[in-house]
N, C-alpha and C positions, 0 to 999 in steps of 0.2 A: 496470402502468404506465397512468397516466391523464394525458392531455394533455401528455406529455412530462415529467411529474414521477413519479419513482421512490417507491414506498411507503417511507415513513421507519421503519425498525426503531428500536425502543427499545434503547439501548446496555445490554447485559447487565452487571449489577453483578458484581464480583469481590470475594473475601473481603478483600483487602488493597489498599492503594494500589499501583498498578502503575507502573513506570518503563518507558517505551516509547521506542524510537528509531525516527525516520522516516529511512530511507535514500533519498536523492534523487538522481537523475541528471538535472540540470536543463538537458538540451540545449534543450528547448523551455521556456524559464523560465516564461512566462505559464501555460502548461499544469500544470506541476508546482507552481507557487505556488497555482493553484485547488485542486489535490489536496490540498495541504498545509493550505489553509485549511479544507477539509471535515473533514479528519482531526483536526485540532487543535481544531476547535470542539467535538468531542465529547470529546476528551482533556480539555479545559477544563471541560466540563459535569461530568465525573466526577472532577476535580481530580487527574488523573494527572500524574506528572512526565514530561516528555518532552524529547528533544533532537533536533535535526536535523543529520544529517551528509550531506555531499554526496561523490558519486563522479563519475567522468567519463563514465560510460555505464551503461546497463541491464545490461550483461554483468558489470560489477563489483559490482553489488548483492548477489548471493548471497555472494561472497567477503568483502565488507565485513561482512555479517551474521555469517558464520561466525567471522570475527576478533573480533567483539565479543559473541559469544553469551553469555558469562558476565556481561556488564555490565548487561543488560536482560531484563525479563520477556518482552519481545515486540518485534516489529519490523513496520513498515509500509513495504514496497517501493513507491517512487513514481518513475514515469518515463513516457516516451511514446515509442512507436515508430510512425512514420508510413510506410506503404508507399511505396517508391520504384520505380526502374527495375531495380534489381539484386536479387539473391538475399539481400542483407543483412537485409532486413526479416525473412525467414523465419528466418534463423540467429539474430538477436538475439531475436526474440519467442519462439522455440522454446526456445533455450538458457537464456535468463533465467528462463523459466517452469520449465523442468526442474530448474535449480538451486535454485529456491524450493521446488518440490515436494520434492526430496531433502532440503533442510534441515528441512522439515516433518515428514519421515518419521524424522528424527533428534531429533524432540521440541522443535524450535525453533518457537516461535509466530510466525506470520507472517500478515499481511494483505497482499494483492497488489493494488496500485493502479498496475501498469505497464499503461498503455493500449496496445493494439495496433489500430491503426486504419487505414482507408484514406486519410483526408485530414485537414487540420488542423480543418476545420469539426466533423467527428465528435469529434475530440479536445477541442475547446473546450466542446461540449455536455456530453460525458461528464465532464469535469473540473469544470465549473462547479458549485458548491455549490447553486445555486438551480435547477438543471435535473435533472441525473442524479446528481451528488454521489458519484462513484465513490470519492474520497478517504474520505469519511464511511462509505460502504459497506465499503471495506477495513478501516476502524478497527472497525467493528461485527463484521466477520468475525473480526478479531484478538481482540477481547474475547470472543467466543464460544469461541474456541479455547483462550484463557488459562482461561476458567471450566472447560471440560472438563479441561484438564490439572490444574487444582487438585483435581479429584476423586480423583486418583490420588496426592496427596501425603498 
């Protein structure tokens, strides 16, 4: 990272036009909107088809993905969990991550853009497409996984 800017990966190309679902938990709407903006910029560049589906919270993202697994080539999980005064942060961040990992091991292609941060300032910087662009980073990660999955077809 140089002066707050993340190195920008080139989006890997896939063999076919992909259909992607962004599953968003918009509790912190401004944060998730930035994550979506970063991810969709790349999806538009590669002319991918995409849809945005909202769920109530980060814990619901893995379930939503599982329910839609046959409709899309891949998913981007979008959300933000900010540490508070209770154990809720640990539960939500750990269990949503575990759920996504388990789905990945079932060969569902997922890019994870669920931010887990200490405060709102950290979230804003990480979500901002002009600073850390974690939405774009998750999209690139997803496209890399899709490309690997295509090798097995």
